[in-house]
N, CA, C, O and the ligand as a Tripos MOL2 file, in Angstrom:
@<TRIPOS>MOLECULE
protein
  229   227    58     0     0
PROTEIN
NO_CHARGES

@<TRIPOS>ATOM
      1 N         -86.0620 -212.0910   99.6180 N.3       1 MET1
      2 CA        -87.3810 -212.3250  100.4950 C.3       1 MET1
      3 C         -88.1820 -213.1310   99.3390 C.2       1 MET1
      4 O         -88.2460 -212.8480   98.1430 O.2       1 MET1
      5 N         -88.7470 -214.1660  100.0020 N.am      2 PRO2
      6 CA        -89.6480 -215.1200   99.2640 C.3       2 PRO2
      7 C         -91.0300 -214.4370   98.8960 C.2       2 PRO2
      8 O         -91.6260 -213.7040   99.6850 O.2       2 PRO2
      9 N         -91.4800 -214.7450   97.6290 N.am      3 LYS3
     10 CA        -92.7370 -214.1100   97.1810 C.3       3 LYS3
     11 C         -93.9250 -214.8420   97.9830 C.2       3 LYS3
     12 O         -94.5650 -214.2930   98.8810 O.2       3 LYS3
     13 N         -94.1170 -216.0790   97.5590 N.am      4 MET4
     14 CA        -95.2590 -216.7560   97.8920 C.3       4 MET4
     15 C         -94.9590 -218.1800   98.0160 C.2       4 MET4
     16 O         -94.9080 -218.8880   97.0100 O.2       4 MET4
     17 N         -94.7510 -218.6570   99.2210 N.am      5 ILE5
     18 CA        -94.4310 -220.0460   99.5110 C.3       5 ILE5
     19 C         -95.5900 -220.8810   99.4500 C.2       5 ILE5
     20 O         -96.5350 -220.7010  100.2170 O.2       5 ILE5
     21 N         -95.5760 -221.8640   98.5090 N.am      6 SER6
     22 CA        -96.5580 -222.7620   98.4480 C.3       6 SER6
     23 C         -96.2620 -224.3880   98.3170 C.2       6 SER6
     24 O         -97.1110 -225.2690   98.1790 O.2       6 SER6
     25 N         -94.9000 -224.5330   98.3930 N.am      7 MET7
     26 CA        -94.3710 -225.6490   98.4290 C.3       7 MET7
     27 C         -93.5200 -226.0130   99.7130 C.2       7 MET7
     28 O         -92.8220 -225.1450  100.2370 O.2       7 MET7
     29 N         -93.5780 -227.2400  100.1950 N.am      8 CYS8
     30 CA        -92.6900 -227.4300  101.3190 C.3       8 CYS8
     31 C         -91.3640 -228.1190  100.9300 C.2       8 CYS8
     32 O         -91.0700 -228.3260   99.7530 O.2       8 CYS8
     33 N         -90.5870 -228.4600  101.9600 N.am      9 TYR9
     34 CA        -89.1590 -228.7980  101.6980 C.3       9 TYR9
     35 C         -89.2560 -230.0800  100.9310 C.2       9 TYR9
     36 O         -88.3470 -230.3840  100.1590 O.2       9 TYR9
     37 N         -90.2630 -230.8220  101.0870 N.am     10 GLY10
     38 CA        -90.2760 -232.2980  100.4120 C.3      10 GLY10
     39 C         -91.0840 -232.0440   99.0840 C.2      10 GLY10
     40 O         -91.4100 -233.0450   98.4470 O.2      10 GLY10
     41 N         -91.3980 -230.9440   98.6580 N.am     11 GLY11
     42 CA        -92.0890 -230.8430   97.2880 C.3      11 GLY11
     43 C         -93.6620 -231.0540   97.4820 C.2      11 GLY11
     44 O         -94.4090 -231.0620   96.5040 O.2      11 GLY11
     45 N         -94.1010 -231.2120   98.6980 N.am     12 ASN12
     46 CA        -95.6380 -231.3930   99.0140 C.3      12 ASN12
     47 C         -96.3490 -230.0370   98.8790 C.2      12 ASN12
     48 O         -95.6870 -229.0220   99.0950 O.2      12 ASN12
     49 N         -97.5480 -229.9480   98.5660 N.am     13 PRO13
     50 CA        -98.1780 -228.6360   98.6040 C.3      13 PRO13
     51 C         -98.4260 -228.1510   99.9370 C.2      13 PRO13
     52 O         -98.9710 -228.9390  100.7100 O.2      13 PRO13
     53 N         -98.1270 -226.9910  100.3530 N.am     14 ALA14
     54 CA        -98.3620 -226.4340  101.5410 C.3      14 ALA14
     55 C         -99.7200 -225.8810  101.6310 C.2      14 ALA14
     56 O        -100.2910 -225.3950  100.6550 O.2      14 ALA14
     57 N        -100.2690 -225.9600  102.8770 N.am     15 LYS15
     58 CA       -101.7070 -225.5790  103.1500 C.3      15 LYS15
     59 C        -101.6210 -224.2420  103.7070 C.2      15 LYS15
     60 O        -100.7320 -223.9850  104.5200 O.2      15 LYS15
     61 N        -102.5360 -223.2910  103.3120 N.am     16 LEU16
     62 CA       -102.5610 -221.9630  103.9770 C.3      16 LEU16
     63 C        -103.7010 -222.1340  104.9820 C.2      16 LEU16
     64 O        -104.8240 -222.5180  104.6550 O.2      16 LEU16
     65 N        -103.3220 -221.8120  106.2650 N.am     17 ASN17
     66 CA       -104.2790 -221.9860  107.4520 C.3      17 ASN17
     67 C        -104.3940 -220.7570  108.1000 C.2      17 ASN17
     68 O        -103.5530 -219.9280  107.7520 O.2      17 ASN17
     69 N        -105.1850 -220.4130  108.9320 N.am     18 THR18
     70 CA       -105.2290 -219.3000  109.8470 C.3      18 THR18
     71 C        -105.2000 -219.6330  111.1800 C.2      18 THR18
     72 O        -105.9140 -220.5050  111.6750 O.2      18 THR18
     73 N        -104.3540 -218.9300  111.8090 N.am     19 SER19
     74 CA       -104.2500 -219.2420  113.5120 C.3      19 SER19
     75 C        -105.1510 -218.4100  114.0620 C.2      19 SER19
     76 O        -105.4360 -217.2950  113.6250 O.2      19 SER19
     77 N        -105.6980 -219.0380  115.2050 N.am     20 TRP20
     78 CA       -106.6190 -218.4520  116.1270 C.3      20 TRP20
     79 C        -106.0910 -218.3810  117.4720 C.2      20 TRP20
     80 O        -106.7900 -218.0540  118.4320 O.2      20 TRP20
     81 N        -104.8760 -218.6820  117.5530 N.am     21 SER21
     82 CA       -104.3410 -218.4510  119.1460 C.3      21 SER21
     83 C        -104.3330 -217.0890  119.5150 C.2      21 SER21
     84 O        -104.3980 -216.1550  118.7160 O.2      21 SER21
     85 N        -104.2530 -216.9950  120.7270 N.am     22 ASN22
     86 CA       -104.2270 -215.6890  121.3800 C.3      22 ASN22
     87 C        -103.1480 -214.8140  121.0350 C.2      22 ASN22
     88 O        -103.2860 -213.5910  121.0510 O.2      22 ASN22
     89 N        -102.0220 -215.4150  120.7090 N.am     23 ASP23
     90 CA       -100.9460 -214.4860  120.2870 C.3      23 ASP23
     91 C        -100.9920 -214.0530  118.9050 C.2      23 ASP23
     92 O        -100.5220 -212.9460  118.6460 O.2      23 ASP23
     93 N        -101.4750 -214.7440  118.0040 N.am     24 ASN24
     94 CA       -101.6640 -214.3990  116.6360 C.3      24 ASN24
     95 C        -102.9890 -214.6180  116.1800 C.2      24 ASN24
     96 O        -103.2010 -215.4750  115.3230 O.2      24 ASN24
     97 N        -103.8520 -213.9700  116.6380 N.am     25 PRO25
     98 CA       -105.3680 -214.0970  116.0770 C.3      25 PRO25
     99 C        -105.4540 -213.5880  114.5030 C.2      25 PRO25
    100 O        -105.1260 -212.4620  114.1300 O.2      25 PRO25
    101 N        -105.9250 -214.5750  113.7140 N.am     26 GLY26
    102 CA       -106.1750 -214.0630  112.4580 C.3      26 GLY26
    103 C        -105.0410 -214.2020  111.4170 C.2      26 GLY26
    104 O        -105.2210 -214.1420  110.2010 O.2      26 GLY26
    105 N        -103.6260 -214.4320  112.1480 N.am     27 ARG27
    106 CA       -102.5700 -214.5690  111.4890 C.3      27 ARG27
    107 C        -102.4320 -215.8660  110.5190 C.2      27 ARG27
    108 O        -102.5390 -216.9900  111.0110 O.2      27 ARG27
    109 N        -102.2070 -215.7010  109.2190 N.am     28 ARG28
    110 CA       -102.2080 -216.7710  108.4320 C.3      28 ARG28
    111 C        -100.6710 -217.4280  108.2390 C.2      28 ARG28
    112 O         -99.6140 -216.8000  108.3190 O.2      28 ARG28
    113 N        -100.8200 -218.7330  107.9870 N.am     29 PHE29
    114 CA        -99.3940 -219.4920  107.8980 C.3      29 PHE29
    115 C         -99.5470 -220.5060  106.9230 C.2      29 PHE29
    116 O        -100.6450 -220.9260  106.5590 O.2      29 PHE29
    117 N         -98.4040 -220.9200  106.4750 N.am     30 PHE30
    118 CA        -98.4780 -222.1440  105.5870 C.3      30 PHE30
    119 C         -97.8930 -223.2370  106.3730 C.2      30 PHE30
    120 O         -96.9190 -222.9920  107.0840 O.2      30 PHE30
    121 N         -98.4110 -224.4720  106.3130 N.am     31 TRP31
    122 CA        -97.8740 -225.6540  106.8980 C.3      31 TRP31
    123 C         -97.9440 -226.7440  106.0410 C.2      31 TRP31
    124 O         -98.7250 -226.7070  105.0900 O.2      31 TRP31
    125 N         -97.1450 -227.8370  106.2710 N.am     32 CYS32
    126 CA        -97.1880 -229.0090  105.3820 C.3      32 CYS32
    127 C         -98.3480 -229.9030  105.8490 C.2      32 CYS32
    128 O         -98.6560 -229.8410  107.0390 O.2      32 CYS32
    129 N         -98.9350 -230.6230  105.1340 N.am     33 GLU33
    130 CA       -100.1010 -231.6750  105.6710 C.3      33 GLU33
    131 C         -99.2980 -232.7470  106.1140 C.2      33 GLU33
    132 O         -99.9640 -233.6530  106.6150 O.2      33 GLU33
    133 N         -98.1490 -232.9230  106.0910 N.am     34 LYS34
    134 CA        -97.4220 -234.0930  106.7420 C.3      34 LYS34
    135 C         -96.6650 -233.4490  108.0870 C.2      34 LYS34
    136 O         -95.8060 -234.1010  108.6790 O.2      34 LYS34
    137 N         -97.0030 -232.3100  108.4500 N.am     35 PHE35
    138 CA        -96.3700 -231.7440  109.6680 C.3      35 PHE35
    139 C         -96.8010 -232.5050  110.8590 C.2      35 PHE35
    140 O         -97.9870 -232.7860  111.0360 O.2      35 PHE35
    141 N         -95.8520 -232.8490  111.6890 N.am     36 GLY36
    142 CA        -96.3980 -233.4980  112.9230 C.3      36 GLY36
    143 C         -95.6140 -234.9500  113.1390 C.2      36 GLY36
    144 O         -94.6890 -235.2870  112.4010 O.2      36 GLY36
    145 N         -95.9960 -235.6000  114.0150 N.am     37 SER37
    146 CA        -95.3230 -236.9020  114.4280 C.3      37 SER37
    147 C         -96.1080 -238.1750  113.9760 C.2      37 SER37
    148 O         -95.7540 -239.3030  114.3210 O.2      37 SER37
    149 N         -97.0860 -237.9560  113.2630 N.am     38 GLY38
    150 CA        -97.9480 -238.9590  113.0460 C.3      38 GLY38
    151 C         -97.4890 -239.7200  111.6060 C.2      38 GLY38
    152 O         -98.1720 -240.5930  111.0710 O.2      38 GLY38
    153 N         -96.3710 -239.2860  111.1520 N.am     39 PHE39
    154 CA        -95.8400 -239.8500  109.7550 C.3      39 PHE39
    155 C         -94.6720 -240.5340  109.7130 C.2      39 PHE39
    156 O         -93.8430 -240.2720  110.5850 O.2      39 PHE39
    157 N         -94.3960 -241.4270  108.8180 N.am     40 ARG40
    158 CA        -93.0930 -242.0690  108.9520 C.3      40 ARG40
    159 C         -91.9600 -240.9850  108.6590 C.2      40 ARG40
    160 O         -90.9060 -240.9660  109.2950 O.2      40 ARG40
    161 N         -92.2440 -240.1640  107.7320 N.am     41 LYS41
    162 CA        -91.3240 -238.9410  107.4130 C.3      41 LYS41
    163 C         -91.9170 -237.6390  107.6720 C.2      41 LYS41
    164 O         -92.2340 -236.8820  106.7540 O.2      41 LYS41
    165 N         -92.0810 -237.3440  108.9830 N.am     42 PRO42
    166 CA        -92.7650 -236.1410  109.2270 C.3      42 PRO42
    167 C         -92.0300 -234.8630  108.6800 C.2      42 PRO42
    168 O         -90.8060 -234.7430  108.6430 O.2      42 PRO42
    169 N         -92.8330 -234.0350  108.3090 N.am     43 CYS43
    170 CA        -92.2540 -232.6280  107.6330 C.3      43 CYS43
    171 C         -92.2780 -231.5800  108.7850 C.2      43 CYS43
    172 O         -93.0940 -231.5860  109.7070 O.2      43 CYS43
    173 N         -91.3310 -230.7320  108.6160 N.am     44 GLN44
    174 CA        -91.1260 -229.5650  109.6600 C.3      44 GLN44
    175 C         -91.6230 -228.2990  108.8870 C.2      44 GLN44
    176 O         -91.5070 -227.2210  109.4690 O.2      44 GLN44
    177 N         -92.1010 -228.3220  107.7820 N.am     45 PHE45
    178 CA        -92.3740 -227.1830  107.1900 C.3      45 PHE45
    179 C         -93.4470 -226.3910  107.8880 C.2      45 PHE45
    180 O         -94.5510 -226.8330  108.2030 O.2      45 PHE45
    181 N         -92.9800 -225.1130  108.1040 N.am     46 PHE46
    182 CA        -93.9770 -224.2320  108.6940 C.3      46 PHE46
    183 C         -93.5670 -222.8640  108.4300 C.2      46 PHE46
    184 O         -92.3770 -222.5850  108.5760 O.2      46 PHE46
    185 N         -94.4480 -221.9150  108.0380 N.am     47 THR47
    186 CA        -93.7340 -220.5960  107.8290 C.3      47 THR47
    187 C         -95.1400 -219.5500  108.0240 C.2      47 THR47
    188 O         -96.2560 -219.8590  107.6060 O.2      47 THR47
    189 N         -94.8960 -218.5740  108.5730 N.am     48 TRP48
    190 CA        -95.9930 -217.5830  108.6570 C.3      48 TRP48
    191 C         -96.0920 -216.9550  107.3310 C.2      48 TRP48
    192 O         -95.0890 -216.9000  106.6190 O.2      48 TRP48
    193 N         -97.2260 -216.4760  106.9380 N.am     49 PHE49
    194 CA        -97.5990 -215.7590  105.6770 C.3      49 PHE49
    195 C         -97.9940 -214.4660  105.9640 C.2      49 PHE49
    196 O         -99.0940 -214.2430  106.4680 O.2      49 PHE49
    197 N         -97.1350 -213.5150  105.6710 N.am     50 ASP50
    198 CA        -97.6560 -212.0880  106.1430 C.3      50 ASP50
    199 C         -97.6370 -211.1220  104.9040 C.2      50 ASP50
    200 O         -96.6070 -210.5820  104.5010 O.2      50 ASP50
    201 N         -98.7870 -210.9690  104.3810 N.am     51 PRO51
    202 CA        -98.7640 -210.2040  103.0880 C.3      51 PRO51
    203 C         -98.3070 -208.7610  103.4820 C.2      51 PRO51
    204 O         -98.4110 -208.2610  104.6020 O.2      51 PRO51
    205 N         -97.8390 -208.2460  102.4830 N.am     52 PRO52
    206 CA        -97.3570 -206.7470  102.6100 C.3      52 PRO52
    207 C         -98.2980 -205.8420  103.2290 C.2      52 PRO52
    208 O         -99.4410 -205.7810  102.7760 O.2      52 PRO52
    209 N         -97.9790 -205.1950  104.1280 N.am     53 LEU53
    210 CA        -98.8850 -204.0850  104.6590 C.3      53 LEU53
    211 C         -99.1000 -202.9500  103.6980 C.2      53 LEU53
    212 O         -98.2290 -202.4170  103.0110 O.2      53 LEU53
    213 N        -100.5950 -202.6050  103.7530 N.am     54 THR54
    214 CA       -101.0460 -201.5710  102.7950 C.3      54 THR54
    215 C        -101.6620 -200.4140  103.6860 C.2      54 THR54
    216 O        -102.8760 -200.2860  103.8460 O.2      54 THR54
    217 N        -100.7590 -199.6310  104.2190 N.am     55 PRO55
    218 CA       -101.5590 -198.4220  105.0440 C.3      55 PRO55
    219 C        -102.5110 -197.8100  104.4120 C.2      55 PRO55
    220 O        -103.4560 -197.3410  105.0470 O.2      55 PRO55
    221 N        -102.4390 -197.7150  103.1650 N.am     56 ARG56
    222 CA       -103.4190 -196.7980  102.6210 C.3      56 ARG56
    223 C        -104.5800 -197.5050  101.9710 C.2      56 ARG56
    224 O        -105.3500 -196.9630  101.1780 O.2      56 ARG56
    225 N        -104.6440 -198.7340  102.3600 N.am     57 SER57
    226 CA       -105.7450 -199.3980  101.7910 C.3      57 SER57
    227 C        -107.1100 -198.9240  102.1150 C.2      57 SER57
    228 O        -108.0900 -199.4890  101.6300 O.2      57 SER57
    229 ZN        -93.8650 -231.3050  103.7350 Zn       58 ZN58
@<TRIPOS>BOND
     1     1     2 1
     2     2     3 1
     3     3     4 2
     4     3     5 am
     5     5     6 1
     6     6     7 1
     7     7     8 2
     8     7     9 am
     9     9    10 1
    10    10    11 1
    11    11    12 2
    12    11    13 am
    13    13    14 1
    14    14    15 1
    15    15    16 2
    16    15    17 am
    17    17    18 1
    18    18    19 1
    19    19    20 2
    20    19    21 am
    21    21    22 1
    22    22    23 1
    23    23    24 2
    24    23    25 am
    25    25    26 1
    26    26    27 1
    27    27    28 2
    28    27    29 am
    29    29    30 1
    30    30    31 1
    31    31    32 2
    32    31    33 am
    33    33    34 1
    34    34    35 1
    35    35    36 2
    36    35    37 am
    37    37    38 1
    38    38    39 1
    39    39    40 2
    40    39    41 am
    41    41    42 1
    42    42    43 1
    43    43    44 2
    44    43    45 am
    45    45    46 1
    46    46    47 1
    47    47    48 2
    48    47    49 am
    49    49    50 1
    50    50    51 1
    51    51    52 2
    52    51    53 am
    53    53    54 1
    54    54    55 1
    55    55    56 2
    56    55    57 am
    57    57    58 1
    58    58    59 1
    59    59    60 2
    60    59    61 am
    61    61    62 1
    62    62    63 1
    63    63    64 2
    64    63    65 am
    65    65    66 1
    66    66    67 1
    67    67    68 2
    68    67    69 am
    69    69    70 1
    70    70    71 1
    71    71    72 2
    72    71    73 am
    73    73    74 1
    74    74    75 1
    75    75    76 2
    76    75    77 am
    77    77    78 1
    78    78    79 1
    79    79    80 2
    80    79    81 am
    81    81    82 1
    82    82    83 1
    83    83    84 2
    84    83    85 am
    85    85    86 1
    86    86    87 1
    87    87    88 2
    88    87    89 am
    89    89    90 1
    90    90    91 1
    91    91    92 2
    92    91    93 am
    93    93    94 1
    94    94    95 1
    95    95    96 2
    96    95    97 am
    97    97    98 1
    98    98    99 1
    99    99   100 2
   100    99   101 am
   101   101   102 1
   102   102   103 1
   103   103   104 2
   104   103   105 am
   105   105   106 1
   106   106   107 1
   107   107   108 2
   108   107   109 am
   109   109   110 1
   110   110   111 1
   111   111   112 2
   112   111   113 am
   113   113   114 1
   114   114   115 1
   115   115   116 2
   116   115   117 am
   117   117   118 1
   118   118   119 1
   119   119   120 2
   120   119   121 am
   121   121   122 1
   122   122   123 1
   123   123   124 2
   124   123   125 am
   125   125   126 1
   126   126   127 1
   127   127   128 2
   128   127   129 am
   129   129   130 1
   130   130   131 1
   131   131   132 2
   132   131   133 am
   133   133   134 1
   134   134   135 1
   135   135   136 2
   136   135   137 am
   137   137   138 1
   138   138   139 1
   139   139   140 2
   140   139   141 am
   141   141   142 1
   142   142   143 1
   143   143   144 2
   144   143   145 am
   145   145   146 1
   146   146   147 1
   147   147   148 2
   148   147   149 am
   149   149   150 1
   150   150   151 1
   151   151   152 2
   152   151   153 am
   153   153   154 1
   154   154   155 1
   155   155   156 2
   156   155   157 am
   157   157   158 1
   158   158   159 1
   159   159   160 2
   160   159   161 am
   161   161   162 1
   162   162   163 1
   163   163   164 2
   164   163   165 am
   165   165   166 1
   166   166   167 1
   167   167   168 2
   168   167   169 am
   169   169   170 1
   170   170   171 1
   171   171   172 2
   172   171   173 am
   173   173   174 1
   174   174   175 1
   175   175   176 2
   176   175   177 am
   177   177   178 1
   178   178   179 1
   179   179   180 2
   180   179   181 am
   181   181   182 1
   182   182   183 1
   183   183   184 2
   184   183   185 am
   185   185   186 1
   186   186   187 1
   187   187   188 2
   188   187   189 am
   189   189   190 1
   190   190   191 1
   191   191   192 2
   192   191   193 am
   193   193   194 1
   194   194   195 1
   195   195   196 2
   196   195   197 am
   197   197   198 1
   198   198   199 1
   199   199   200 2
   200   199   201 am
   201   201   202 1
   202   202   203 1
   203   203   204 2
   204   203   205 am
   205   205   206 1
   206   206   207 1
   207   207   208 2
   208   207   209 am
   209   209   210 1
   210   210   211 1
   211   211   212 2
   212   211   213 am
   213   213   214 1
   214   214   215 1
   215   215   216 2
   216   215   217 am
   217   217   218 1
   218   218   219 1
   219   219   220 2
   220   219   221 am
   221   221   222 1
   222   222   223 1
   223   223   224 2
   224   223   225 am
   225   225   226 1
   226   226   227 1
   227   227   228 2
@<TRIPOS>SUBSTRUCTURE
     1 MET1         2 RESIDUE 1 A MET
     2 PRO2         6 RESIDUE 1 A PRO
     3 LYS3        10 RESIDUE 1 A LYS
     4 MET4        14 RESIDUE 1 A MET
     5 ILE5        18 RESIDUE 1 A ILE
     6 SER6        22 RESIDUE 1 A SER
     7 MET7        26 RESIDUE 1 A MET
     8 CYS8        30 RESIDUE 1 A CYS
     9 TYR9        34 RESIDUE 1 A TYR
    10 GLY10       38 RESIDUE 1 A GLY
    11 GLY11       42 RESIDUE 1 A GLY
    12 ASN12       46 RESIDUE 1 A ASN
    13 PRO13       50 RESIDUE 1 A PRO
    14 ALA14       54 RESIDUE 1 A ALA
    15 LYS15       58 RESIDUE 1 A LYS
    16 LEU16       62 RESIDUE 1 A LEU
    17 ASN17       66 RESIDUE 1 A ASN
    18 THR18       70 RESIDUE 1 A THR
    19 SER19       74 RESIDUE 1 A SER
    20 TRP20       78 RESIDUE 1 A TRP
    21 SER21       82 RESIDUE 1 A SER
    22 ASN22       86 RESIDUE 1 A ASN
    23 ASP23       90 RESIDUE 1 A ASP
    24 ASN24       94 RESIDUE 1 A ASN
    25 PRO25       98 RESIDUE 1 A PRO
    26 GLY26      102 RESIDUE 1 A GLY
    27 ARG27      106 RESIDUE 1 A ARG
    28 ARG28      110 RESIDUE 1 A ARG
    29 PHE29      114 RESIDUE 1 A PHE
    30 PHE30      118 RESIDUE 1 A PHE
    31 TRP31      122 RESIDUE 1 A TRP
    32 CYS32      126 RESIDUE 1 A CYS
    33 GLU33      130 RESIDUE 1 A GLU
    34 LYS34      134 RESIDUE 1 A LYS
    35 PHE35      138 RESIDUE 1 A PHE
    36 GLY36      142 RESIDUE 1 A GLY
    37 SER37      146 RESIDUE 1 A SER
    38 GLY38      150 RESIDUE 1 A GLY
    39 PHE39      154 RESIDUE 1 A PHE
    40 ARG40      158 RESIDUE 1 A ARG
    41 LYS41      162 RESIDUE 1 A LYS
    42 PRO42      166 RESIDUE 1 A PRO
    43 CYS43      170 RESIDUE 1 A CYS
    44 GLN44      174 RESIDUE 1 A GLN
    45 PHE45      178 RESIDUE 1 A PHE
    46 PHE46      182 RESIDUE 1 A PHE
    47 THR47      186 RESIDUE 1 A THR
    48 TRP48      190 RESIDUE 1 A TRP
    49 PHE49      194 RESIDUE 1 A PHE
    50 ASP50      198 RESIDUE 1 A ASP
    51 PRO51      202 RESIDUE 1 A PRO
    52 PRO52      206 RESIDUE 1 A PRO
    53 LEU53      210 RESIDUE 1 A LEU
    54 THR54      214 RESIDUE 1 A THR
    55 PRO55      218 RESIDUE 1 A PRO
    56 ARG56      222 RESIDUE 1 A ARG
    57 SER57      226 RESIDUE 1 A SER
    58 ZN58       229 GROUP 0 **** ****
């Protein structure tokens, strides 16, 4: 299980962002700044970032 992903497949720094969709409100995810179709070599890097749950926090 990966610890902390901060680099995409292409070696670019992945950005940590927060989702505000209805399905995943407040859930965080990493994504490449070149994600999408507007680039010559678009990157498909996208992964949810789920910190370990701490029930006794
Ligand atoms: Zn990338």
